[in-house]
FIGULO-290194 format. One line per 4 residues: their letters; for each residue x negated, y, z negated of C-alpha. Coordinates in nm, 4 decimals. Example, Ala and Ser with C-alpha at 12.3 -4.5 7.8 and 13.67 -1.06 7.14 Angstrom:
BEGIN
AS	-1.2300,-0.4500,-0.7800 ~ -1.3670,-0.1060,-0.7140;
% end
This chain:
BEGIN
XXXX	-16.0882,14.7755,-8.6517 ~ -16.2609,14.9814,-8.3809 ~ -16.0911,15.0953,-8.0647 ~ -16.1531,14.8393,-7.7862;
XXXX	-16.4053,14.9613,-7.5372 ~ -16.3736,14.9645,-7.1604 ~ -16.4626,15.1685,-6.8542 ~ -16.3585,15.5349,-6.8767;
XXXX	-16.0269,15.6247,-6.7165 ~ -15.9972,15.9427,-6.5087 ~ -15.6701,16.1301,-6.5638 ~ -15.4771,16.4132,-6.4025;
XXXX	-15.2168,16.6265,-6.5726 ~ -15.2152,16.6992,-6.9481 ~ -15.5305,16.6082,-7.1385 ~ -15.4715,16.3100,-7.3714;
XXXX	-15.5469,16.3591,-7.7401 ~ -15.6774,16.0027,-7.7317 ~ -15.6645,15.6875,-7.5201 ~ -15.6423,15.3338,-7.6571;
XXXX	-15.7444,15.0353,-7.4475 ~ -15.6267,14.6946,-7.5636 ~ -15.7946,14.3615,-7.5094 ~ -15.4773,14.2154,-7.3536;
XXXX	-15.2021,14.3565,-7.1355 ~ -14.9007,14.4989,-7.3135 ~ -14.5617,14.3241,-7.3061 ~ -14.3196,14.6157,-7.3504;
XXXX	-14.0286,14.4208,-7.1990 ~ -13.9903,14.2536,-7.5381 ~ -13.8928,14.5831,-7.7032 ~ -13.5231,14.6653,-7.7364;
XXXX	-13.5882,15.0406,-7.7807 ~ -13.8848,15.2790,-7.7561 ~ -14.0714,15.3003,-8.0895 ~ -14.1083,15.6247,-8.2813;
XXXX	-14.4842,15.5757,-8.3231 ~ -14.7811,15.4525,-8.1178 ~ -14.7737,15.0736,-8.0967 ~ -14.9288,14.8203,-7.8633;
XXXX	-14.7381,14.4932,-7.8227 ~ -14.9240,14.2027,-7.6623 ~ -14.9332,13.8260,-7.6935 ~ -15.1493,13.8673,-8.0032;
XXXX	-14.8837,14.0673,-8.1851 ~ -14.7947,14.4304,-8.2508 ~ -15.0919,14.6608,-8.2982 ~ -14.9832,14.9706,-8.4928;
XXXX	-15.2069,15.2704,-8.4173 ~ -15.3009,15.5772,-8.6173 ~ -15.1102,15.8610,-8.4401 ~ -15.3872,16.1113,-8.5169;
XXXX	-15.6859,15.9169,-8.3808 ~ -15.5499,15.6218,-8.1844 ~ -15.7400,15.3717,-8.3963 ~ -15.5876,15.0426,-8.5062;
XXXX	-15.3992,15.0694,-8.8362 ~ -15.2392,14.7246,-8.8728 ~ -15.1925,14.4173,-8.6563 ~ -14.8541,14.2517,-8.7092;
XXXX	-14.8921,13.8935,-8.5899 ~ -14.5544,13.7518,-8.4921 ~ -14.4717,13.4265,-8.6692 ~ -14.4611,13.1617,-8.5349;
XXXX	-14.7138,13.2053,-8.2512 ~ -14.5522,13.2859,-7.9188 ~ -14.5055,13.0268,-7.6452 ~ -14.7398,13.0251,-7.3482;
XXXX	-14.4864,13.1914,-7.1183 ~ -14.3996,13.4634,-7.3717 ~ -14.2497,13.7248,-7.3126 ~ -14.0031,13.5244,-7.1065;
XXXX	-13.6405,13.6123,-7.1844 ~ -13.5845,13.2387,-7.2236 ~ -13.7842,13.2524,-7.5477 ~ -13.5377,13.1919,-7.8312;
XXXX	-13.7243,13.4093,-8.0799 ~ -13.5311,13.7046,-7.9455 ~ -13.6326,14.0627,-7.8839 ~ -13.8606,14.2774,-8.0990;
XXXX	-13.6578,14.5432,-8.2823 ~ -13.7880,14.8614,-8.4459 ~ -13.6499,15.0450,-8.7461 ~ -13.7946,15.3689,-8.8872;
XXXX	-14.0616,15.1841,-9.0880 ~ -14.0303,14.8155,-9.0014 ~ -14.0596,14.5681,-8.7181 ~ -13.7751,14.3130,-8.7246;
XXXX	-13.8039,13.9631,-8.5773 ~ -13.6519,13.6204,-8.6391 ~ -13.8323,13.2927,-8.6897 ~ -13.7635,12.9265,-8.6344;
XXXX	-13.7297,12.8948,-9.0101 ~ -13.3958,13.0782,-8.9934 ~ -13.5214,13.4022,-9.1493 ~ -13.5044,13.7696,-9.0601;
XXXX	-13.8566,13.9032,-9.0988 ~ -13.9167,14.2729,-9.1747 ~ -14.2798,14.3791,-9.1385 ~ -14.3774,14.7277,-9.2541;
XXXX	-14.5791,14.9167,-8.9942 ~ -14.8608,15.0184,-9.2277 ~ -14.8043,14.8826,-9.5813 ~ -14.8084,14.5028,-9.6366;
XXXX	-14.6348,14.5570,-9.9724 ~ -14.3295,14.6744,-9.7765 ~ -14.2828,14.3420,-9.5936 ~ -13.9769,14.1305,-9.6742;
XXXX	-13.7970,13.8197,-9.5498 ~ -13.4245,13.7375,-9.5581 ~ -13.2910,13.3816,-9.5171 ~ -13.0035,13.3870,-9.2701;
XXXX	-12.6732,13.2291,-9.3801 ~ -12.5685,12.8844,-9.2581 ~ -12.3441,13.0164,-8.9799 ~ -12.6451,13.1991,-8.8266;
XXXX	-12.8836,12.9046,-8.8226 ~ -12.8681,12.8461,-8.4474 ~ -13.0785,13.0269,-8.1887 ~ -13.0905,13.3940,-8.2910;
XXXX	-13.1634,13.7038,-8.0841 ~ -13.1960,14.0510,-8.2364 ~ -13.0543,14.3165,-8.0058 ~ -13.1142,14.6506,-8.1765;
XXXX	-13.1273,14.8773,-8.4809 ~ -12.9000,15.1749,-8.5485 ~ -12.8284,15.3797,-8.8606 ~ -12.9668,15.1238,-9.1044;
XXXX	-12.8076,14.8217,-8.9339 ~ -12.9814,14.5424,-8.7417 ~ -12.7523,14.3797,-8.4815 ~ -12.7894,14.0419,-8.3195;
XXXX	-12.6252,13.7271,-8.1877 ~ -12.6647,13.3557,-8.2456 ~ -12.5599,13.0514,-8.0497 ~ -12.6201,12.6822,-8.0091;
XXXX	-12.5867,12.5517,-8.3661 ~ -12.4133,12.2104,-8.3462 ~ -12.1108,12.1623,-8.5711 ~ -12.1024,11.8612,-8.8076;
XXXX	-11.7895,11.7234,-8.6354 ~ -11.9586,11.7235,-8.2931 ~ -11.7360,11.9958,-8.1442 ~ -11.8702,12.2872,-7.9371;
XXXX	-12.1399,12.4960,-8.1084 ~ -12.0681,12.8326,-8.2646 ~ -12.1482,13.1626,-8.0976 ~ -12.1539,13.4598,-8.3324;
XXXX	-12.2285,13.8309,-8.3490 ~ -12.3680,13.9758,-8.6689 ~ -12.4743,14.2965,-8.8369 ~ -12.7336,14.3063,-9.1181;
XXXX	-12.7579,14.6040,-9.3543 ~ -13.1212,14.6868,-9.4228 ~ -13.0737,14.8887,-9.7441 ~ -12.9490,14.5934,-9.9511;
XXXX	-13.0658,14.3197,-9.7101 ~ -12.7194,14.1723,-9.6710 ~ -12.4920,14.0556,-9.3891 ~ -12.2451,14.3370,-9.3198;
XXXX	-12.0333,14.1146,-9.0961 ~ -12.0505,13.8020,-8.8834 ~ -11.7781,13.7172,-8.6312 ~ -11.7303,13.4188,-8.3981;
XXXX	-11.7155,13.4721,-8.0208 ~ -11.5750,13.2444,-7.7529 ~ -11.8873,13.2826,-7.5390 ~ -12.2285,13.4458,-7.5414;
XXXX	-12.2074,13.8147,-7.6364 ~ -12.4825,14.0700,-7.7078 ~ -12.4427,14.4061,-7.8866 ~ -12.5818,14.7250,-7.7302;
XXXX	-12.7354,14.9977,-7.9474 ~ -12.7016,15.2740,-8.0453 ~ -12.3352,15.2636,-8.1390 ~ -12.1317,15.5587,-8.0160;
XXXX	-12.0414,15.8172,-8.2803 ~ -11.6625,15.7910,-8.2716 ~ -11.4809,15.7604,-8.6040 ~ -11.6252,15.4538,-8.7767;
XXXX	-11.8572,15.3992,-8.4753 ~ -11.7886,15.2015,-8.1615 ~ -12.0221,14.9123,-8.0853 ~ -12.0451,14.8165,-7.7178;
XXXX	-12.1184,14.4521,-7.6393 ~ -12.1830,14.2620,-7.3177 ~ -11.9930,13.9334,-7.2964 ~ -12.0745,13.6596,-7.0441;
XXXX	-11.7758,13.4526,-6.9336 ~ -11.7882,13.1923,-6.6578 ~ -12.0772,13.3476,-6.4676 ~ -11.9513,13.7049,-6.4967;
XXXX	-11.9910,13.9820,-6.7524 ~ -11.7463,14.2155,-6.9230 ~ -11.7761,14.5017,-7.1691 ~ -11.6361,14.4515,-7.5178;
XXXX	-11.5830,14.7349,-7.7662 ~ -11.5969,14.6472,-8.1347 ~ -11.5611,14.8327,-8.4613 ~ -11.9229,14.8710,-8.5762;
XXXX	-11.8171,14.8532,-8.9426 ~ -11.6305,14.5209,-8.9195 ~ -11.7091,14.3596,-8.5828 ~ -11.3382,14.3572,-8.4924;
XXXX	-11.2716,14.3516,-8.1153 ~ -11.0940,14.6681,-7.9930 ~ -11.0793,14.6491,-7.6124 ~ -11.2490,14.5052,-7.3045;
XXXX	-11.3384,14.6439,-6.9611 ~ -11.4576,14.4789,-6.6376 ~ -11.8335,14.4438,-6.5935 ~ -11.9295,14.5477,-6.2415;
XXXX	-12.2685,14.4315,-6.1099 ~ -12.2744,14.1816,-6.3987 ~ -12.3395,14.4731,-6.6340 ~ -12.7080,14.4711,-6.5433;
XXXX	-12.7328,14.7608,-6.7902 ~ -12.5136,14.9453,-7.0389 ~ -12.5969,15.2787,-7.2060 ~ -12.4198,15.4385,-7.5017;
XXXX	-12.3970,15.8129,-7.5670 ~ -12.2741,16.0091,-7.8680 ~ -11.9132,15.9736,-7.7482 ~ -11.9055,15.7661,-7.4296;
XXXX	-12.0316,15.4467,-7.2660 ~ -12.2037,15.4277,-6.9251 ~ -12.1908,15.1184,-6.7032 ~ -12.2594,15.0347,-6.3360;
XXXX	-11.9799,15.1375,-6.0989 ~ -12.0152,14.8418,-5.8627 ~ -12.1744,15.0462,-5.5820 ~ -12.5189,15.1190,-5.7225;
XXXX	-12.3985,15.4219,-5.9184 ~ -12.2753,15.4929,-6.2717 ~ -11.9315,15.5062,-6.4334 ~ -11.8497,15.6793,-6.7607;
XXXX	-11.5981,15.5136,-6.9923 ~ -11.4012,15.7025,-7.2564 ~ -11.3861,15.5829,-7.6201 ~ -11.0546,15.4118,-7.5396;
XXXX	-11.2075,15.2128,-7.2539 ~ -11.0327,15.4254,-6.9901 ~ -11.2535,15.4989,-6.6863 ~ -11.3922,15.8520,-6.6559;
XXXX	-11.6097,16.0018,-6.3844 ~ -11.8341,15.8130,-6.1444 ~ -12.1487,15.9101,-5.9579 ~ -12.2107,15.6855,-5.6573;
XXXX	-12.4246,15.6736,-5.3427 ~ -12.2685,15.8495,-5.0457 ~ -12.2246,15.7055,-4.7004 ~ -12.5661,15.6115,-4.5626;
XXXX	-12.7351,15.6273,-4.9047 ~ -12.8971,15.3144,-5.0482 ~ -13.0196,15.4242,-5.3894 ~ -12.9366,15.2573,-5.7208;
XXXX	-12.9320,15.4209,-6.0604 ~ -13.1353,15.3164,-6.3615 ~ -12.9711,15.3135,-6.7066 ~ -12.8639,15.6754,-6.7751;
XXXX	-13.0100,15.8765,-7.0635 ~ -12.7334,16.0418,-7.2714 ~ -12.8297,16.3702,-7.4400 ~ -12.5338,16.5263,-7.6217;
XXXX	-12.3365,16.7392,-7.3708 ~ -12.5566,16.6190,-7.0831 ~ -12.6611,16.2870,-6.9347 ~ -12.9567,16.2270,-6.7029;
XXXX	-12.9384,15.9802,-6.4169 ~ -13.2591,15.8531,-6.2534 ~ -13.2353,15.6846,-5.9135 ~ -13.4798,15.4292,-5.7788;
XXXX	-13.5686,15.6421,-5.4744 ~ -13.7393,15.8947,-5.7029 ~ -13.4761,16.1565,-5.7920 ~ -13.3254,16.2570,-6.1271;
XXXX	-12.9972,16.4429,-6.1705 ~ -12.8664,16.6177,-6.4810 ~ -12.4897,16.5901,-6.5355 ~ -12.2240,16.7401,-6.7577;
XXXX	-12.1383,16.4432,-6.9797 ~ -11.7666,16.5298,-6.9879 ~ -11.6978,16.5977,-6.6200 ~ -11.9912,16.4339,-6.4414;
XXXX	-12.0706,16.7609,-6.2593 ~ -12.4269,16.7668,-6.1233 ~ -12.6091,17.0512,-6.3005 ~ -12.9486,17.0072,-6.1336;
XXXX	-13.1512,16.7745,-5.9158 ~ -13.5236,16.7041,-5.9555 ~ -13.7236,16.5072,-5.6947 ~ -14.0129,16.3103,-5.8442;
XXXX	-14.3565,16.2580,-5.6842 ~ -14.3115,15.8798,-5.6997 ~ -14.0514,15.6071,-5.6620 ~ -13.9022,15.4452,-5.9681;
XXXX	-13.9205,15.0845,-6.0768 ~ -13.6215,14.8956,-6.2170 ~ -13.8290,14.8600,-6.5353 ~ -13.8677,15.2384,-6.5734;
XXXX	-13.6929,15.3705,-6.8855 ~ -13.6831,15.7530,-6.9149 ~ -13.6897,15.9118,-7.2606 ~ -13.5578,16.2524,-7.3713;
XXXX	-13.7346,16.4408,-7.6513 ~ -13.6119,16.7889,-7.7374 ~ -13.5850,16.9819,-7.4137 ~ -13.7947,16.7466,-7.2015;
XXXX	-13.7066,16.4312,-7.0107 ~ -14.0052,16.2010,-6.9583 ~ -13.9677,15.9720,-6.6575 ~ -14.2132,15.6802,-6.6164;
XXXX	-14.2880,15.5329,-6.2742 ~ -14.5066,15.2506,-6.1521 ~ -14.8697,15.2230,-6.2633 ~ -14.9875,15.4277,-5.9621;
XXXX	-14.6989,15.6747,-5.9884 ~ -14.7482,15.8067,-6.3400 ~ -14.5179,15.9879,-6.5822 ~ -14.3317,16.3130,-6.5067;
XXXX	-14.1927,16.5681,-6.7530 ~ -13.8711,16.7518,-6.6586 ~ -13.7180,17.0595,-6.8247 ~ -13.3712,16.9346,-6.9230;
XXXX	-13.2150,17.2812,-6.9061 ~ -13.3250,17.3665,-6.5502 ~ -13.4431,17.0425,-6.3878 ~ -13.7877,17.1963,-6.3279;
XXXX	-14.0741,16.9490,-6.2967 ~ -14.3200,17.0562,-6.5674 ~ -14.6066,16.8146,-6.5024 ~ -14.7023,16.4667,-6.3877;
XXXX	-14.9620,16.2557,-6.5666 ~ -15.1612,15.9829,-6.3918 ~ -15.4679,15.7771,-6.4663 ~ -15.7112,15.5892,-6.2442;
XXXX	-15.6766,15.2595,-6.4236 ~ -15.5674,14.9642,-6.2103 ~ -15.2391,14.8031,-6.2977 ~ -14.9250,14.6246,-6.1886;
XXXX	-14.6818,14.7199,-6.4656 ~ -14.4485,15.0166,-6.4901 ~ -14.5348,15.2944,-6.7343 ~ -14.3557,15.2949,-7.0685;
XXXX	-14.2991,15.5963,-7.2939 ~ -14.2336,15.6422,-7.6657 ~ -14.2592,15.9424,-7.8963 ~ -14.2754,16.0673,-8.2514;
XXXX	-14.2362,16.4290,-8.3614 ~ -14.5795,16.5278,-8.2352 ~ -14.6821,16.3335,-7.9244 ~ -14.5675,16.1285,-7.6299;
XXXX	-14.7222,15.7822,-7.6041 ~ -14.7432,15.6724,-7.2406 ~ -14.9026,15.3489,-7.1296 ~ -14.9205,15.0708,-6.8761;
XXXX	-15.1023,14.7388,-6.8571 ~ -15.3853,14.7659,-7.1153 ~ -15.3967,15.1459,-7.1723 ~ -15.1995,15.3767,-7.4023;
XXXX	-15.2419,15.7582,-7.3931 ~ -15.1307,16.0175,-7.6502 ~ -14.9969,16.3224,-7.4634 ~ -14.8462,16.6579,-7.5673;
XX	-14.4687,16.6727,-7.5902 ~ -14.4403,17.0237,-7.4457;
% end
């Protein structure tokens, strides 16, 4: 399939290795995590691109066809989840579908057990496990429907565990690397949210913590969990659920943080007024501050690769690269293409893939 044609796009910053222009606007809000390869998700499906040339390699059409308002979060098909080699989705037929990115012979389908035959949402992939939740399946005796969390092991295509929940609950990936792994979940109870920690190997509930700001985001690091602090800032929670440090707006400040980006001993906090701070993950100490040449959108999701933090802004703002050791702004990439969406970023071992609206660019990682 040839690369779609369109008017040339002027760029500033690093020179793209290639630029792909799709026939429809992308819908990146359906992705649970950034992919590790160049992909282009639209209403027509997931277009997998050749990382060397930016040409179309395989179109994965999502089954069944999406509703007219897709990608609305009200769509019961759930989110689109990436593994190392597969795209995972669920269907109305009660199956988990695994579609290989490049080889049709690697596709497979798994019928879900009876207790997961309600409305199913996949929430993430981590270390060979696909996590999700289901709700709304009526019981034969007419009592309240089941809500469940589940974990599916990809290697043998089996259910690792499935546990009932009193209300709607959604796992957050990746799981934190503590002992047998700690899986953070967001539970919605009576119009409010709370954080639930579970054993990632069994699904057993370990502890709960209050969910300030309705847990509008939750980020997991290698050892800790980061949640809103109730004042527009961020609070770190220890593996036991005990509160750690906080980083909040001062008197007269009105900024709000985006979901933090954990990076081993450091964590990076982007604020909507266009500033990023690097913190010691243990103490919360501010190690550096980097002002950006644009404001940030609530949809912006920074990504760290090696020693660089890539921060996407609005379509007119661009993407900035920050040295994670010093906070130095390395470069900012922009294009002249019109748009209304925020930039999104993904990466493999060779390139950064940055796009918005109908354009995806392959950029150098350094």
